[in-house]
Residue, then its C-alpha position, 0 to 999 in steps of 0.5 A: m366205394e367210399k363210406h364215411v363213418r363216425l366210430t365212438f370208443g368207450p373206456e374198454s376199447i379206447k386203448q386198442p388199435l382198432v382203426y389200424q386193425l380195420g385197415h390191416e385185417f380187411k381189404v379197406v383203405t382207412s383215412i382219418r378225417m377228424a378225431d378226439v380222445d381222452k381217458s374215458v371216450g374217443w371218436v374218429v370220423l373215418g373214411l373207408e374205401g373198398e368193396a361195399d361188402e368188405i366195408e360192411r364186414a369191417l364195420v360188423w367187426a368193429r361193432s363186435q369190438g364194442v365200438r359204436v358205428d354211426e354214419a358220418t354227417l356232412g359236417d363231420v367230413v373234412e377234406g384235405g387242407a392246405 
């Protein structure tokens, strides 16, 4: 299964390696599609690939770390380029 989400990081979690931890701690493959960050907030559109229950466990964990998790919209998902 593949799922695309938009993660928003606040000032308390912006400096944590949370995307890395998602891929390392859970049985999911992460693929960053788009991202932006400054000193106070950041976001990433992330593709997650794996079993549906493992993806859900990873997203529950991300929320527990103070990350806002939203479904990615079609405009958020950018497939690989040239």
